[in-house]
C-alpha positions, -999 to +999 in steps of 0.1 A: +891+710-032+880+692-001+880+655+007+856+634-013+832+613+008+829+577-004+804+553+010+807+515+006+775+496+016+771+460+024+742+441+009+723+443+043+729+480+046+717+486+010+686+464+016+678+483+048+682+517+031+661+506+001+633+493+024+633+526+044+634+546+012+603+528-001+584+524+032+598+551+055+574+569+078+584+604+068+593+620+035+625+636+050+637+601+061+631+587+026+650+616+010+679+611+033+680+574+025+680+583-012+710+606-007+730+577+008+720+553-019+729+578-047+762+585-030+770+548-027+766+545-065+796+569-069+778+601-077+792+634-066+776+654-037+770+684-061+751+661-085+729+647-056+722+682-043+711+694-077+689+664-082+672+665-048+671+703-044+694+706-014+726+724-009+758+704-012+767+710+025+733+694+036+740+663+015+775+660+031+761+666+066+737+637+062+764+615+047+786+621+078+756+614+101+750+581+084+786+571+087+786+579+124+753+564+134+738+543+106+702+545+095+689+555+129+710+588+126+690+597+095+657+601+115+647+635+127+657+641+163+630+649+188+631+680+209+624+707+184+598+733+192+585+750+223+578+729+254+541+727+263+528+750+290+503+725+304+518+690+309+493+660+310+516+642+335+517+670+361+488+693+354+460+669+345+444+665+379+443+703+385+428+709+351+401+683+357+391+698+390+390+733+376+369+723+346+345+702+367+340+732+390+335+757+362+321+737+333+304+766+315+330+793+321+365+785+307+377+819+317+370+813+354+386+778+351+416+794+335+420+820+362+417+793+389+443+772+372+467+801+368+466+806+406+469+769+414+496+760+389+515+794+390+516+795+352+504+821+327+485+809+296+456+819+274+421+804+271+431+789+237+459+770+253+435+755+278+410+746+251+437+729+230+449+710+261+413+697+268+408+689+231+439+668+230+427+648+261+396+636+242+398+600+230+400+597+193+375+574+176+373+565+140+342+558+120+352+521+116+352+516+154+315+512+155+313+534+186+303+564+167+267+572+164+253+583+131+242+619+128+205+623+124+195+649+098+165+671+103+141+675+075+118+705+076+083+703+060+063+732+050 
């Protein structure tokens, strides 16, 4: 048998965990807060893992992270995933010039950018990069124009 993890929470810590559990930005953060709250009630890690659908080791890992860093340690750390090929901070000016020179032919703009930036990428990557540069407007902003529908008469 291993060492049993026991967590004693102050009223402030419990209130912060309950608030994050109820209003947290992500589902995973809310579940992790629930793990800590259940453990502070004296439940066993195996019982919590069965209830929440995780393995016991995952529950214990999150308990250790909470003990080490508090509620901030329960948030998902940034940095996962592949780094972007085109960076808006470094490559934006070159992309704008290439697209302005070759507005109708993205394949030609892509070829020019590959030579200029010394990077290899596909047309879809360039299209996605351009799409993400577009400003997002919602219907409530009032800036959006209503679409006119055409009616055909016979």
